[in-house]
N, C-alpha and C positions, 0 to 999 in steps of 0.2 A: 596526182595527190598522193604525198605516202602516209600511210598509217603504221607507229610502232607501238611495243604496248614492254615495256617491264612489270615484272611481278617480283613484289617482295618479297626474298627470298625468306628461311627461315633461319631465327637472330644469329645463329652460332657461326653461320656462314658468311652473315656478313661484315664489314668491317668495323671498328670500334667509332663512337660517337666523336669523339677528341677528332680521330683522323677524318674523318668524312666534312664535319664541322671547320676545320683548316682548308681547306677548297672550296667553300664558298665564298664571297663574294659577302664586303661589310654587311653589305643591304638586306643578303639574302639569311646571314647569319642573324641582323634583327630582329628578322620575321619568323626565323625559323626558335628561335629563346622564348619568343612571347607563349610557344605553343606550351599547355599545361600536359597534354599525350604526347609522349616519344614517336607516337606511330603516324601521329598527327602531322610534323613535325618530320618523319622519314621522308613523309612520300615529297613534300614537298622540295625537299635535297635531290632525293630522286630527279621527281619530274625536272632540276634545277641541271644535275647532273646531265640525263637525257638530253635536253636542248641543248645545251652548249654542246655536247658528240658530236649533234644532230647537224648542227650547222658550223663547227668546228669542220667535219667529215666535209658537207656540200662546198664549203667554200674554200678549202682549206689557211683558215686561219686559226693558228692559236686559242686553244680551247680560252685561255684567260687571255683574249681578247676578244671572246666575244659574250658581249655585256646585258643582260635583258632591260629595255624601261619599259615605261608604259605612259600611253596616252593620258586625253582629257576625262577619258570614260573609264581609263582601267584597264585600256587592250594590254597584252602585252605587247611587242616590239622588241627585235634587234636593234641596236645601234650602226649606223650607218649599211645595213643588210634591210632595206626597207623593200626589198626587192622580194622577199620571200617572207608568206605569209606563216604564224604558226599557232596549234593553238592545243593547250594541254588541260587531263583533266587529271583525276585520280579520287578512288573509292574501294575501303578495302583494301584487296591485295596489290590492285590493278593500278599503275601509272601510264597513261596515253599520254601520243600526241602527233600530232595531221601539220603534216608541212605542204606549199601549195606552189603555184607562183602566179593565187588568186584565192580572194578570201578566202575563210578555213574556218570548222566551228568542230567541235568535238567533247561527246558527254558522255562518259560512262559511270553507271549506278546500281551499288552493291545492291540486289533487290532484298530489302527487309521489311518486315507486317505493320503494318499503318493502317490509319482510320485512309482509304481510297478515298470513300466520297464525300468528306467536310472533308479533304484536301484539295480534291479534283472543284469541286464548290467555290472553295475558294482561289485558288491559283487557274485555273481552267476556264475557256471557252463557255458559254451555254450547252454550245454545240458539243462537245470535248465533255462537257460531263455526260452530259444525255449520251452519249456514245458509249464511254466507260460504267452507267447502270445499267446500260440496256444488255449488257455481258453477261455472259454466267457467273456466278458470286466465285468460282472458283480459278476463274478467267479476269478478274475486273485487278488483279492489284501489277501482274504483268503488265499488261494493257496499262495500267497508271505510268511505270513507266517506262512502255514503249514512248507513249506522250512527253514523257516528264525529259529521256532524253532527247527526241528530237526537237524537244522547242531548247531545250536549250541548248544545246547545239544551234538554230537557226540564231536566236537570240547575240550568238557569242560570233559564229561568223559575219552576223552587222556591224558588230564591233561595241557597241551601246551596249551589252548587260543586263543591269536590272531599271536601266536611264528605258530600256522595252517593257511596259507592264509583259505578264506571261498572260491572260486576258483580254490582252488588246491584238489578239491574233489566231488562227483557228488549224491545226495540221489536221490531213485527213488522210488517214491511210486506206487508199484503195484494193487490194489485194500486194502487190508492189511495189503502186505506185502513190509516191507520195507527193501532197501539195500543201502549199502556206495560202492561206490568206484572211490581209486583215480586215479586222473587227467594219471598217471601212468603206472598204475593196465594193466593187464589184468586180471583179475578176483575182482567180486564183493568180500569185505573186509568182512569173513566172524568172527571179532574176536568180533561185538561188534550187539548187536538190538538195535529195537527201539517200542513205544508204545507213541500214542497219543494220550491224554483225553480232556474234556470237563469239564471243570474248570468252567465256566461261561460264558455268552453273552458277546457278542463281547471282545473274548479272544482266543487263542490257547495257548497251552500245551505239550511239546513232553516229551519224557527219554526215554534214552539210557540206557542199561547195558551190561553187558558182557556176561548173561546168556539171553534165552527168556521167562523168568519166571517175570513175570509184576502182580503188585498188580493191582488186576479188582476194588478198588475204592479208594481212595483220601480220608486220613484220618485226618478232620475238626477238628482244634483247635481254644478256645476263647481266643485270647490275654488277654482280664481280668483277663483270668485263666494262661493264662503263667506269668504276671504279679506277681500277687499275689504268685506266686510257686517259682520264682528266686527272692523278697522282701520276703518268710516265710524264704529260706534258705539262705541270704544275715542276715538275722537278726538274725537266727539261727549261724552263722559265731559269731558274733559280739562277741553274749551272751558269746560264748564259753571264746574266749577270753579276754574278762574281767571275766571272772572266775576263 
């Protein structure tokens, strides 16, 4: 598994909206223009650039030949590159991507004030809810986000997204050992493993994979570099088509 991260840069340093939009597929363009806030659209654009760049580098394919599709559950995959698995998440200023040759899930969340007890009661299992309310008040918010990112990474690795209710399984954190158990199961699910990462202050990030072998560090990429790489390959493609 490899984990990559891109931080959204100061607006003065990023390319214009028009320049970025021209490098998107028609499907992604349609998705982007539906956003009311440009920040939300920009995160999707960065994620698209990141995935296409990584698959281009790993497979030797031109970036324009990397096509992102979705299965019946909404899980993204790369057309004709199904042997490589990936998952993307974005929140606040960060866009992250995990890539592996087996099922993988990742989730990053910006820590913001919220009603932890109310949301935990609504979305978490009874055991997870109790684990949060048993914490001192000042620790509950971060504990909530730890559990949330772990649970999200699990359902994304499973590939069924919202088809798996978040309260249908329990994540247990015992020091550095993290396990998952379905509500109707007698034993833990040993199919998946977890790791938490410190990506930035006021953020929580978790990854889920099919093996206990996780990268020790995150690989950071610059968005301006990503844009230039996408633009360069797009320009080369146009020149070949015109020649």
